[in-house]
PDB file of N, CA, C and O in Angstrom:
ATOM      1  N   UNK A   1      -2.042  -8.742  -7.590  1.00  0.00           N
ATOM      2  CA  UNK A   1      -1.608  -8.611  -6.211  1.00  0.00           C
ATOM      3  C   UNK A   1      -0.530  -9.667  -5.927  1.00  0.00           C
ATOM      4  O   UNK A   1      -0.604 -10.783  -6.443  1.00  0.00           O
ATOM      5  N   UNK A   2       0.449  -9.322  -5.124  1.00  0.00           N
ATOM      6  CA  UNK A   2       1.450 -10.312  -4.761  1.00  0.00           C
ATOM      7  C   UNK A   2       0.812 -11.478  -4.013  1.00  0.00           C
ATOM      8  O   UNK A   2      -0.167 -11.309  -3.286  1.00  0.00           O
ATOM      9  N   UNK A   3       1.381 -12.651  -4.203  1.00  0.00           N
ATOM     10  CA  UNK A   3       0.845 -13.834  -3.529  1.00  0.00           C
ATOM     11  C   UNK A   3       1.145 -13.808  -2.041  1.00  0.00           C
ATOM     12  O   UNK A   3       0.363 -14.315  -1.237  1.00  0.00           O
ATOM     13  N   UNK A   4       2.267 -13.222  -1.676  1.00  0.00           N
ATOM     14  CA  UNK A   4       2.669 -13.179  -0.275  1.00  0.00           C
ATOM     15  C   UNK A   4       2.805 -11.726   0.177  1.00  0.00           C
ATOM     16  O   UNK A   4       3.405 -10.900  -0.511  1.00  0.00           O
ATOM     17  N   UNK A   5       2.252 -11.440   1.315  1.00  0.00           N
ATOM     18  CA  UNK A   5       2.385 -10.110   1.900  1.00  0.00           C
ATOM     19  C   UNK A   5       3.276 -10.251   3.127  1.00  0.00           C
ATOM     20  O   UNK A   5       3.002 -11.044   4.027  1.00  0.00           O
ATOM     21  N   UNK A   6       4.342  -9.466   3.142  1.00  0.00           N
ATOM     22  CA  UNK A   6       5.214  -9.503   4.320  1.00  0.00           C
ATOM     23  C   UNK A   6       4.463  -8.948   5.520  1.00  0.00           C
ATOM     24  O   UNK A   6       3.635  -8.048   5.373  1.00  0.00           O
ATOM     25  N   UNK A   7       4.742  -9.472   6.694  1.00  0.00           N
ATOM     26  CA  UNK A   7       4.086  -8.932   7.894  1.00  0.00           C
ATOM     27  C   UNK A   7       4.553  -7.508   8.180  1.00  0.00           C
ATOM     28  O   UNK A   7       5.623  -7.085   7.742  1.00  0.00           O
ATOM     29  N   UNK A   8       3.733  -6.791   8.918  1.00  0.00           N
ATOM     30  CA  UNK A   8       4.064  -5.429   9.305  1.00  0.00           C
ATOM     31  C   UNK A   8       5.367  -5.435  10.102  1.00  0.00           C
ATOM     32  O   UNK A   8       5.519  -6.244  11.018  1.00  0.00           O
ATOM     33  N   UNK A   9       6.311  -4.547   9.771  1.00  0.00           N
ATOM     34  CA  UNK A   9       7.583  -4.524  10.496  1.00  0.00           C
ATOM     35  C   UNK A   9       7.441  -4.009  11.925  1.00  0.00           C
ATOM     36  O   UNK A   9       8.371  -4.137  12.720  1.00  0.00           O
ATOM     37  N   UNK A  10       6.299  -3.432  12.257  1.00  0.00           N
ATOM     38  CA  UNK A  10       6.114  -2.865  13.588  1.00  0.00           C
ATOM     39  C   UNK A  10       5.328  -3.782  14.525  1.00  0.00           C
ATOM     40  O   UNK A  10       5.685  -3.934  15.693  1.00  0.00           O
ATOM     41  N   UNK A  11       4.243  -4.398  14.005  1.00  0.00           N
ATOM     42  CA  UNK A  11       3.404  -5.214  14.889  1.00  0.00           C
ATOM     43  C   UNK A  11       3.308  -6.675  14.464  1.00  0.00           C
ATOM     44  O   UNK A  11       2.808  -7.504  15.224  1.00  0.00           O
ATOM     45  N   UNK A  12       3.781  -7.005  13.258  1.00  0.00           N
ATOM     46  CA  UNK A  12       3.774  -8.389  12.800  1.00  0.00           C
ATOM     47  C   UNK A  12       2.493  -8.838  12.113  1.00  0.00           C
ATOM     48  O   UNK A  12       2.409  -9.987  11.678  1.00  0.00           O
ATOM     49  N   UNK A  13       1.506  -7.979  12.002  1.00  0.00           N
ATOM     50  CA  UNK A  13       0.229  -8.334  11.375  1.00  0.00           C
ATOM     51  C   UNK A  13       0.398  -8.551   9.874  1.00  0.00           C
ATOM     52  O   UNK A  13       1.244  -7.919   9.243  1.00  0.00           O
ATOM     53  N   UNK A  14      -0.405  -9.441   9.308  1.00  0.00           N
ATOM     54  CA  UNK A  14      -0.443  -9.623   7.861  1.00  0.00           C
ATOM     55  C   UNK A  14      -1.761  -9.113   7.279  1.00  0.00           C
ATOM     56  O   UNK A  14      -2.066  -9.365   6.113  1.00  0.00           O
ATOM     57  N   UNK A  15      -2.523  -8.412   8.074  1.00  0.00           N
ATOM     58  CA  UNK A  15      -3.777  -7.814   7.605  1.00  0.00           C
ATOM     59  C   UNK A  15      -3.476  -6.414   7.088  1.00  0.00           C
ATOM     60  O   UNK A  15      -2.924  -5.586   7.814  1.00  0.00           O
ATOM     61  N   UNK A  16      -3.838  -6.148   5.831  1.00  0.00           N
ATOM     62  CA  UNK A  16      -3.536  -4.854   5.237  1.00  0.00           C
ATOM     63  C   UNK A  16      -4.763  -4.304   4.534  1.00  0.00           C
ATOM     64  O   UNK A  16      -5.686  -5.047   4.202  1.00  0.00           O
ATOM     65  N   UNK A  17      -4.767  -3.009   4.311  1.00  0.00           N
ATOM     66  CA  UNK A  17      -5.826  -2.339   3.559  1.00  0.00           C
ATOM     67  C   UNK A  17      -5.183  -1.280   2.671  1.00  0.00           C
ATOM     68  O   UNK A  17      -4.186  -0.673   3.061  1.00  0.00           O
ATOM     69  N   UNK A  18      -5.748  -1.047   1.469  1.00  0.00           N
ATOM     70  CA  UNK A  18      -5.252   0.065   0.674  1.00  0.00           C
ATOM     71  C   UNK A  18      -5.684   1.380   1.317  1.00  0.00           C
ATOM     72  O   UNK A  18      -6.809   1.496   1.802  1.00  0.00           O
ATOM     73  N   UNK A  19      -4.809   2.348   1.319  1.00  0.00           N
ATOM     74  CA  UNK A  19      -5.087   3.649   1.922  1.00  0.00           C
ATOM     75  C   UNK A  19      -4.953   4.714   0.846  1.00  0.00           C
ATOM     76  O   UNK A  19      -3.874   4.887   0.278  1.00  0.00           O
ATOM     77  N   UNK A  20      -6.042   5.433   0.555  1.00  0.00           N
ATOM     78  CA  UNK A  20      -6.066   6.437  -0.502  1.00  0.00           C
ATOM     79  C   UNK A  20      -5.960   7.835   0.094  1.00  0.00           C
ATOM     80  O   UNK A  20      -6.585   8.140   1.110  1.00  0.00           O
ATOM     81  N   UNK A  21      -5.156   8.685  -0.555  1.00  0.00           N
ATOM     82  CA  UNK A  21      -4.977  10.067  -0.121  1.00  0.00           C
ATOM     83  C   UNK A  21      -5.115  10.974  -1.331  1.00  0.00           C
ATOM     84  O   UNK A  21      -4.485  10.729  -2.360  1.00  0.00           O
ATOM     85  N   UNK A  22      -5.916  12.001  -1.226  1.00  0.00           N
ATOM     86  CA  UNK A  22      -6.089  12.944  -2.321  1.00  0.00           C
ATOM     87  C   UNK A  22      -5.374  14.238  -1.984  1.00  0.00           C
ATOM     88  O   UNK A  22      -5.835  15.030  -1.163  1.00  0.00           O
ATOM     89  N   UNK A  23      -4.240  14.436  -2.634  1.00  0.00           N
ATOM     90  CA  UNK A  23      -3.457  15.663  -2.503  1.00  0.00           C
ATOM     91  C   UNK A  23      -3.366  16.269  -3.895  1.00  0.00           C
ATOM     92  O   UNK A  23      -2.591  15.805  -4.731  1.00  0.00           O
ATOM     93  N   UNK A  24      -4.148  17.290  -4.140  1.00  0.00           N
ATOM     94  CA  UNK A  24      -4.200  17.876  -5.478  1.00  0.00           C
ATOM     95  C   UNK A  24      -2.810  18.230  -5.950  1.00  0.00           C
ATOM     96  O   UNK A  24      -2.052  18.808  -5.170  1.00  0.00           O
ATOM     97  N   UNK A  25      -2.434  17.929  -7.148  1.00  0.00           N
ATOM     98  CA  UNK A  25      -3.239  17.403  -8.242  1.00  0.00           C
ATOM     99  C   UNK A  25      -3.244  15.881  -8.322  1.00  0.00           C
ATOM    100  O   UNK A  25      -3.797  15.333  -9.276  1.00  0.00           O
ATOM    101  N   UNK A  26      -2.656  15.182  -7.369  1.00  0.00           N
ATOM    102  CA  UNK A  26      -2.533  13.727  -7.444  1.00  0.00           C
ATOM    103  C   UNK A  26      -3.340  13.032  -6.359  1.00  0.00           C
ATOM    104  O   UNK A  26      -3.612  13.587  -5.294  1.00  0.00           O
ATOM    105  N   UNK A  27      -3.710  11.796  -6.671  1.00  0.00           N
ATOM    106  CA  UNK A  27      -4.250  10.897  -5.662  1.00  0.00           C
ATOM    107  C   UNK A  27      -3.240   9.774  -5.524  1.00  0.00           C
ATOM    108  O   UNK A  27      -2.724   9.275  -6.524  1.00  0.00           O
ATOM    109  N   UNK A  28      -2.956   9.373  -4.298  1.00  0.00           N
ATOM    110  CA  UNK A  28      -2.001   8.296  -4.065  1.00  0.00           C
ATOM    111  C   UNK A  28      -2.667   7.163  -3.310  1.00  0.00           C
ATOM    112  O   UNK A  28      -3.688   7.346  -2.646  1.00  0.00           O
ATOM    113  N   UNK A  29      -2.069   5.994  -3.426  1.00  0.00           N
ATOM    114  CA  UNK A  29      -2.508   4.826  -2.672  1.00  0.00           C
ATOM    115  C   UNK A  29      -1.273   4.202  -2.045  1.00  0.00           C
ATOM    116  O   UNK A  29      -0.200   4.190  -2.647  1.00  0.00           O
ATOM    117  N   UNK A  30      -1.426   3.693  -0.853  1.00  0.00           N
ATOM    118  CA  UNK A  30      -0.360   2.943  -0.197  1.00  0.00           C
ATOM    119  C   UNK A  30      -1.008   1.780   0.531  1.00  0.00           C
ATOM    120  O   UNK A  30      -2.215   1.780   0.771  1.00  0.00           O
ATOM    121  N   UNK A  31      -0.206   0.798   0.878  1.00  0.00           N
ATOM    122  CA  UNK A  31      -0.697  -0.333   1.654  1.00  0.00           C
ATOM    123  C   UNK A  31      -0.491   0.008   3.113  1.00  0.00           C
ATOM    124  O   UNK A  31       0.594   0.429   3.515  1.00  0.00           O
ATOM    125  N   UNK A  32      -1.535  -0.172   3.906  1.00  0.00           N
ATOM    126  CA  UNK A  32      -1.455   0.134   5.323  1.00  0.00           C
ATOM    127  C   UNK A  32      -1.788  -1.071   6.180  1.00  0.00           C
ATOM    128  O   UNK A  32      -2.626  -1.893   5.809  1.00  0.00           O
ATOM    129  N   UNK A  33      -1.137  -1.176   7.318  1.00  0.00           N
ATOM    130  CA  UNK A  33      -1.408  -2.247   8.277  1.00  0.00           C
ATOM    131  C   UNK A  33      -2.765  -1.977   8.927  1.00  0.00           C
ATOM    132  O   UNK A  33      -3.019  -0.879   9.422  1.00  0.00           O
ATOM    133  N   UNK A  34      -3.618  -2.977   8.919  1.00  0.00           N
ATOM    134  CA  UNK A  34      -4.947  -2.805   9.484  1.00  0.00           C
ATOM    135  C   UNK A  34      -4.920  -2.722  11.004  1.00  0.00           C
ATOM    136  O   UNK A  34      -5.841  -2.173  11.609  1.00  0.00           O
ATOM    137  N   UNK A  35      -3.876  -3.259  11.628  1.00  0.00           N
ATOM    138  CA  UNK A  35      -3.814  -3.285  13.089  1.00  0.00           C
ATOM    139  C   UNK A  35      -3.159  -2.043  13.697  1.00  0.00           C
ATOM    140  O   UNK A  35      -3.678  -1.488  14.665  1.00  0.00           O
ATOM    141  N   UNK A  36      -2.016  -1.598  13.137  1.00  0.00           N
ATOM    142  CA  UNK A  36      -1.305  -0.479  13.773  1.00  0.00           C
ATOM    143  C   UNK A  36      -1.239   0.776  12.901  1.00  0.00           C
ATOM    144  O   UNK A  36      -0.640   1.772  13.306  1.00  0.00           O
ATOM    145  N   UNK A  37      -1.841   0.744  11.714  1.00  0.00           N
ATOM    146  CA  UNK A  37      -1.913   1.892  10.802  1.00  0.00           C
ATOM    147  C   UNK A  37      -0.589   2.309  10.178  1.00  0.00           C
ATOM    148  O   UNK A  37      -0.505   3.408   9.631  1.00  0.00           O
ATOM    149  N   UNK A  38       0.447   1.481  10.236  1.00  0.00           N
ATOM    150  CA  UNK A  38       1.692   1.778   9.523  1.00  0.00           C
ATOM    151  C   UNK A  38       1.389   1.763   8.027  1.00  0.00           C
ATOM    152  O   UNK A  38       0.548   0.985   7.576  1.00  0.00           O
ATOM    153  N   UNK A  39       2.063   2.613   7.254  1.00  0.00           N
ATOM    154  CA  UNK A  39       1.834   2.674   5.815  1.00  0.00           C
ATOM    155  C   UNK A  39       3.134   2.542   5.052  1.00  0.00           C
ATOM    156  O   UNK A  39       4.187   3.004   5.491  1.00  0.00           O
ATOM    157  N   UNK A  40       3.037   1.895   3.889  1.00  0.00           N
ATOM    158  CA  UNK A  40       4.173   1.761   2.995  1.00  0.00           C
ATOM    159  C   UNK A  40       4.276   2.972   2.083  1.00  0.00           C
ATOM    160  O   UNK A  40       3.476   3.901   2.193  1.00  0.00           O
ATOM    161  N   UNK A  41       5.256   2.968   1.181  1.00  0.00           N
ATOM    162  CA  UNK A  41       5.449   4.095   0.260  1.00  0.00           C
ATOM    163  C   UNK A  41       4.244   4.284  -0.660  1.00  0.00           C
ATOM    164  O   UNK A  41       3.639   3.304  -1.094  1.00  0.00           O
ATOM    165  N   UNK A  42       3.890   5.542  -0.962  1.00  0.00           N
ATOM    166  CA  UNK A  42       2.724   5.803  -1.810  1.00  0.00           C
ATOM    167  C   UNK A  42       3.024   5.645  -3.296  1.00  0.00           C
ATOM    168  O   UNK A  42       4.167   5.748  -3.740  1.00  0.00           O
ATOM    169  N   UNK A  43       1.950   5.388  -4.051  1.00  0.00           N
ATOM    170  CA  UNK A  43       1.999   5.295  -5.513  1.00  0.00           C
ATOM    171  C   UNK A  43       0.940   6.253  -6.054  1.00  0.00           C
ATOM    172  O   UNK A  43      -0.190   6.259  -5.567  1.00  0.00           O
ATOM    173  N   UNK A  44       1.291   7.061  -7.055  1.00  0.00           N
ATOM    174  CA  UNK A  44       0.320   7.968  -7.687  1.00  0.00           C
ATOM    175  C   UNK A  44      -0.613   7.138  -8.562  1.00  0.00           C
ATOM    176  O   UNK A  44      -0.165   6.281  -9.325  1.00  0.00           O
ATOM    177  N   UNK A  45      -1.911   7.399  -8.446  1.00  0.00           N
ATOM    178  CA  UNK A  45      -2.886   6.621  -9.220  1.00  0.00           C
ATOM    179  C   UNK A  45      -3.777   7.526 -10.054  1.00  0.00           C
ATOM    180  O   UNK A  45      -3.877   8.731  -9.827  1.00  0.00           O
ATOM    181  N   UNK A  46      -4.421   6.892 -11.030  1.00  0.00           N
ATOM    182  CA  UNK A  46      -5.487   7.522 -11.801  1.00  0.00           C
ATOM    183  C   UNK A  46      -6.580   6.473 -11.946  1.00  0.00           C
ATOM    184  O   UNK A  46      -6.365   5.306 -11.621  1.00  0.00           O
ATOM    185  N   UNK A  47      -7.728   6.869 -12.421  1.00  0.00           N
ATOM    186  CA  UNK A  47      -8.823   5.908 -12.579  1.00  0.00           C
ATOM    187  C   UNK A  47      -8.433   4.773 -13.521  1.00  0.00           C
ATOM    188  O   UNK A  47      -8.889   3.642 -13.353  1.00  0.00           O
ATOM    189  N   UNK A  48      -7.595   5.067 -14.507  1.00  0.00           N
ATOM    190  CA  UNK A  48      -7.205   4.055 -15.489  1.00  0.00           C
ATOM    191  C   UNK A  48      -6.265   3.007 -14.902  1.00  0.00           C
ATOM    192  O   UNK A  48      -6.252   1.867 -15.366  1.00  0.00           O
ATOM    193  N   UNK A  49      -5.480   3.373 -13.889  1.00  0.00           N
ATOM    194  CA  UNK A  49      -4.488   2.418 -13.380  1.00  0.00           C
ATOM    195  C   UNK A  49      -4.693   2.090 -11.901  1.00  0.00           C
ATOM    196  O   UNK A  49      -3.735   1.761 -11.202  1.00  0.00           O
ATOM    197  N   UNK A  50      -5.908   2.175 -11.431  1.00  0.00           N
ATOM    198  CA  UNK A  50      -6.202   1.967 -10.005  1.00  0.00           C
ATOM    199  C   UNK A  50      -5.709   0.606  -9.502  1.00  0.00           C
ATOM    200  O   UNK A  50      -4.985   0.552  -8.508  1.00  0.00           O
ATOM    201  N   UNK A  51      -6.083  -0.485 -10.163  1.00  0.00           N
ATOM    202  CA  UNK A  51      -5.677  -1.821  -9.725  1.00  0.00           C
ATOM    203  C   UNK A  51      -4.165  -2.017  -9.864  1.00  0.00           C
ATOM    204  O   UNK A  51      -3.540  -2.649  -9.012  1.00  0.00           O
ATOM    205  N   UNK A  52      -3.585  -1.481 -10.929  1.00  0.00           N
ATOM    206  CA  UNK A  52      -2.141  -1.561 -11.120  1.00  0.00           C
ATOM    207  C   UNK A  52      -1.416  -0.808 -10.008  1.00  0.00           C
ATOM    208  O   UNK A  52      -0.394  -1.274  -9.503  1.00  0.00           O
ATOM    209  N   UNK A  53      -1.943   0.356  -9.625  1.00  0.00           N
ATOM    210  CA  UNK A  53      -1.319   1.153  -8.566  1.00  0.00           C
ATOM    211  C   UNK A  53      -1.403   0.439  -7.220  1.00  0.00           C
ATOM    212  O   UNK A  53      -0.453   0.483  -6.438  1.00  0.00           O
ATOM    213  N   UNK A  54      -2.525  -0.215  -6.941  1.00  0.00           N
ATOM    214  CA  UNK A  54      -2.646  -0.971  -5.686  1.00  0.00           C
ATOM    215  C   UNK A  54      -1.644  -2.120  -5.673  1.00  0.00           C
ATOM    216  O   UNK A  54      -1.014  -2.377  -4.647  1.00  0.00           O
ATOM    217  N   UNK A  55      -1.489  -2.811  -6.797  1.00  0.00           N
ATOM    218  CA  UNK A  55      -0.514  -3.901  -6.890  1.00  0.00           C
ATOM    219  C   UNK A  55       0.907  -3.372  -6.676  1.00  0.00           C
ATOM    220  O   UNK A  55       1.713  -4.014  -6.003  1.00  0.00           O
ATOM    221  N   UNK A  56       1.216  -2.197  -7.252  1.00  0.00           N
ATOM    222  CA  UNK A  56       2.544  -1.594  -7.069  1.00  0.00           C
ATOM    223  C   UNK A  56       2.761  -1.190  -5.611  1.00  0.00           C
ATOM    224  O   UNK A  56       3.859  -1.360  -5.082  1.00  0.00           O
ATOM    225  N   UNK A  57       1.732  -0.661  -4.961  1.00  0.00           N
ATOM    226  CA  UNK A  57       1.844  -0.304  -3.546  1.00  0.00           C
ATOM    227  C   UNK A  57       2.106  -1.550  -2.707  1.00  0.00           C
ATOM    228  O   UNK A  57       2.861  -1.507  -1.736  1.00  0.00           O
ATOM    229  N   UNK A  58       1.483  -2.650  -3.085  1.00  0.00           N
ATOM    230  CA  UNK A  58       1.709  -3.927  -2.416  1.00  0.00           C
ATOM    231  C   UNK A  58       3.172  -4.357  -2.549  1.00  0.00           C
ATOM    232  O   UNK A  58       3.792  -4.788  -1.577  1.00  0.00           O
ATOM    233  N   UNK A  59       3.713  -4.235  -3.763  1.00  0.00           N
ATOM    234  CA  UNK A  59       5.120  -4.576  -3.999  1.00  0.00           C
ATOM    235  C   UNK A  59       6.032  -3.695  -3.146  1.00  0.00           C
ATOM    236  O   UNK A  59       6.998  -4.180  -2.557  1.00  0.00           O
ATOM    237  N   UNK A  60       5.719  -2.400  -3.084  1.00  0.00           N
ATOM    238  CA  UNK A  60       6.547  -1.482  -2.298  1.00  0.00           C
ATOM    239  C   UNK A  60       6.476  -1.816  -0.809  1.00  0.00           C
ATOM    240  O   UNK A  60       7.465  -1.655  -0.095  1.00  0.00           O
ATOM    241  N   UNK A  61       5.335  -2.270  -0.340  1.00  0.00           N
ATOM    242  CA  UNK A  61       5.196  -2.701   1.070  1.00  0.00           C
ATOM    243  C   UNK A  61       6.164  -3.853   1.343  1.00  0.00           C
ATOM    244  O   UNK A  61       6.785  -3.921   2.404  1.00  0.00           O
ATOM    245  N   UNK A  62       6.281  -4.752   0.372  1.00  0.00           N
ATOM    246  CA  UNK A  62       7.112  -5.947   0.532  1.00  0.00           C
ATOM    247  C   UNK A  62       8.604  -5.680   0.366  1.00  0.00           C
ATOM    248  O   UNK A  62       9.415  -6.515   0.767  1.00  0.00           O
ATOM    249  N   UNK A  63       8.995  -4.538  -0.216  1.00  0.00           N
ATOM    250  CA  UNK A  63      10.417  -4.262  -0.444  1.00  0.00           C
ATOM    251  C   UNK A  63      11.013  -3.622   0.796  1.00  0.00           C
ATOM    252  O   UNK A  63      10.866  -2.422   1.032  1.00  0.00           O
ATOM    253  N   UNK A  64      11.673  -4.431   1.568  1.00  0.00           N
ATOM    254  CA  UNK A  64      12.423  -3.967   2.742  1.00  0.00           C
ATOM    255  C   UNK A  64      13.300  -5.111   3.201  1.00  0.00           C
ATOM    256  O   UNK A  64      13.090  -6.264   2.825  1.00  0.00           O
ATOM    257  N   UNK A  65      14.259  -4.789   3.997  1.00  0.00           N
ATOM    258  CA  UNK A  65      15.213  -5.810   4.457  1.00  0.00           C
ATOM    259  C   UNK A  65      14.810  -6.362   5.792  1.00  0.00           C
ATOM    260  O   UNK A  65      15.495  -7.230   6.334  1.00  0.00           O
TER     261      UNK A  65
END
């Protein structure tokens, strides 16, 4: 997991939760703001790469200007 999580661009919160979505044939995970429910870009996951996918979703949450 990244050491630093950027605050939510909408509400400023630094509280986040992983958000899982099952859309056959894929399951995705994204990082979501716990306060306002904003979500970052999704990452396709499998049971083998679950933790890696969450870490990648975290990185994608942090990539913005």
